[in-house]
C-alpha positions in Angstrom: -38.3 -0.4 13.7 -34.7 -0.1 12.3 -33.1 -3.5 13.8 -35.9 -5.3 12.1 -34.7 -3.3 9.1 -31.2 -4.2 9.3 -31.9 -7.9 9.9 -34.1 -8.0 6.9 -30.7 -6.6 5.2 -28.6 -9.3 6.5 -30.7 -12.0 4.3 -29.3 -11.2 1.2 -26.1 -9.4 1.9 -22.6 -11.0 1.8 -21.4 -9.4 5.3 -19.0 -11.8 6.2 -16.6 -10.2 3.9 -13.0 -10.7 5.4 -11.0 -6.9 4.9 -8.0 -7.2 3.0 -4.5 -5.3 4.6 -4.2 -2.5 1.9 -0.8 -2.5 0.0 1.3 0.6 0.6 0.7 2.6 -2.4 -0.8 5.8 -3.9 -4.3 3.9 -5.0 -6.4 2.6 -2.4 -7.4 -0.5 -2.8 -10.7 -3.1 -2.2 -9.8 -3.8 1.5 -8.7 -0.8 2.3 -10.5 -0.1 6.0 -9.7 3.0 6.6 -11.7 5.1 3.7 -15.7 5.1 3.5 -17.7 2.9 1.4 -20.3 4.1 -0.7 -23.6 2.4 -0.3 -24.8 1.1 -4.2 -21.2 -0.8 -5.3 -20.0 -1.3 -1.8 -16.8 -0.2 -2.6 -14.1 2.2 -0.5 -13.8 5.7 -2.3 -11.0 8.3 -0.9 -13.2 11.7 0.2 -10.0 13.8 -0.2 -10.4 13.3 -4.4 -14.2 12.6 -4.4 -17.0 15.0 -3.8 -20.5 13.6 -3.3 -22.9 16.4 -3.0 -23.7 17.4 0.8 -27.3 16.3 2.5 -28.5 18.8 5.5 -30.6 16.4 7.5 -33.1 18.9 8.4 -34.7 18.4 5.0 -35.5 14.9 6.9 -37.8 16.3 9.5 -41.0 13.2 9.0 -37.9 11.0 9.4 -36.7 12.0 13.0 -37.3 9.0 15.1 -35.5 6.4 12.1 -32.0 9.0 11.5 -29.9 7.4 14.1 -26.1 7.9 13.8 -27.2 10.5 11.1 -29.1 12.8 13.5 -26.0 13.4 15.5 -24.7 16.9 15.7 -21.8 17.7 13.5 -22.5 14.8 11.0 -21.5 15.6 7.1 -24.0 13.9 5.2 -23.8 13.0 1.9 -26.4 12.5 -0.8 -26.0 9.7 -3.2 -29.2 9.5 -4.9 -32.7 11.3 -5.1 -36.2 11.1 -6.4 -39.3 13.3 -6.4 -42.5 12.4 -8.0 -46.2 12.4 -7.4 -45.8 13.3 -3.5 -43.1 10.7 -2.8 -39.9 12.1 -2.2 -36.9 8.9 -1.9 -33.4 10.3 -0.7 -29.9 7.4 -0.6 -27.9 9.5 2.4 -24.8 8.3 4.2 -22.0 10.0 6.4 -19.0 8.9 4.9 -18.3 6.6 8.1 -14.8 4.7 7.8 -16.3 2.5 10.7 -19.6 1.3 8.4 -19.6 -2.4 7.9 -20.2 -3.8 4.0 -23.8 -3.3 3.1 -24.3 -0.5 5.9 -22.8 2.4 4.1 -25.9 4.5 3.7 -29.6 4.7 4.2 -32.4 5.0 2.1 -35.7 6.9 3.3 -38.6 7.1 1.3 -41.4 9.8 2.3 -44.9 9.9 1.3 -48.1 11.4 2.6 -46.1 13.1 5.5 -44.5 9.6 6.8 -40.9 8.1 6.2 -39.8 4.7 5.7 -35.9 3.7 6.1 -34.6 0.9 4.5 -30.7 -0.1 3.4 -30.2 0.9 -0.4 -29.5 -2.2 -1.7 -32.7 -4.0 0.0 -34.6 -1.4 -1.6 -33.4 -1.5 -5.4 -33.6 -4.6 -5.5 -37.4 -4.7 -4.5 -37.2 -7.8 -2.2 -40.2 -9.2 -1.1 -40.8 -9.0 2.6 -44.3 -9.8 4.5 -44.1 -7.3 6.8 -45.3 -3.7 5.9 -43.4 -1.9 7.9 -40.5 -3.1 6.5 -41.3 -3.1 2.5 -39.9 0.3 1.2 -42.5 -0.2 -1.9 -40.3 0.9 -4.9 -41.9 0.3 -8.1 -39.8 -0.6 -10.9 -39.9 2.7 -12.5 -38.7 4.5 -9.4 -36.0 2.2 -9.0 -34.8 2.9 -12.8 -34.7 6.7 -12.1 -32.9 6.4 -8.9 -30.1 4.2 -10.5 -30.0 7.4 -13.8 -29.6 9.7 -10.3 -27.1 8.0 -8.6 -24.3 7.2 -11.6 -25.2 11.0 -12.9 -24.1 11.8 -9.2 -21.5 9.6 -8.7 -19.7 10.5 -12.1 -19.9 14.0 -10.9 -18.1 12.9 -7.7 -15.5 11.1 -9.1 -14.7 14.0 -11.8 -16.3 12.1 -15.2 -18.2 8.9 -16.3 -14.4 7.2 -17.2 -13.2 7.9 -14.1 -16.1 6.4 -12.2 -16.0 3.1 -14.3 -12.4 2.8 -13.6 -12.8 2.9 -10.1 -15.6 0.6 -10.3 -13.7 -2.1 -12.5 -10.7 -2.0 -11.1 -11.6 -2.3 -7.1 -14.3 -4.6 -8.3 -11.5 -6.9 -10.1 -9.8 -6.4 -6.8 -12.3 -8.1 -4.9 -13.0 -10.8 -7.3 -9.2 -12.0 -7.1 -9.5 -11.8 -3.1 -12.6 -14.1 -3.3 -11.4 -16.3 -5.4 -8.7 -17.7 -2.2 -9.7 -21.0 -0.7 -12.2 -19.9 2.6 -12.8 -16.7 1.4 -16.9 -15.1 1.5 -18.1 -13.9 -1.2 -17.1 -10.3 -1.8 -20.5 -7.5 -1.5 -20.2 -6.2 -5.2 -22.3 -5.1 -7.6 -22.5 -8.1 -9.6 -23.3 -10.2 -6.7 -26.3 -7.6 -5.8 -27.5 -6.3 -9.0 -30.2 -7.2 -10.3 -31.3 -7.5 -13.6 -32.5 -3.9 -14.3 -30.2 -2.4 -11.4 -27.6 -4.0 -14.3 -29.1 -2.6 -17.3 -29.2 1.0 -15.7 -25.2 0.5 -15.5 -24.7 -1.3 -19.0 -26.8 1.9 -20.6 -24.7 4.1 -18.5 -21.5 2.5 -19.8 -22.6 2.5 -23.3 -23.1 6.2 -23.8 -19.4 6.8 -22.2 
């Protein structure tokens, strides 16, 4: 099933992005291949200064057959977003693997009625329609809104404040757009091309409250 999910996620992701060589400067850049990517904005961050909350994989016991690389001993998983209400629990987790390709930096696990589904975070948050019920994460609009709010709060805490988070998003997004402006360059996998209207409104509201 995981293979089919990966194929479905490929349907809307710009996964042909060419990595840029990181310039020798103190600040990291959009093309920094030695750093992990976050699973929502799809941008590199430095785990030495950006501290996402640790997450114990033992909390995902019903998802054991779907854990993949996260099930390895010694993996230090991180929590990027969470939701729990009326028998449904949803988490977005990742292992800060700098070798993960753009678009596959994390996984969403949806736990309902003792079962578990696996999805790509952006695939699920976009509420992408699929015919196969095994591939459909089935998120509702309120669940997407709640996950976005939780995600932005967790990101702000990880980056040491809302202003730091927004500065990171804006600077690296601008670098990605500039990199893709050259002839023959693929589209950048950034939030401006991947967020839906409701997702973008959550970010706009977050900016307004800064």
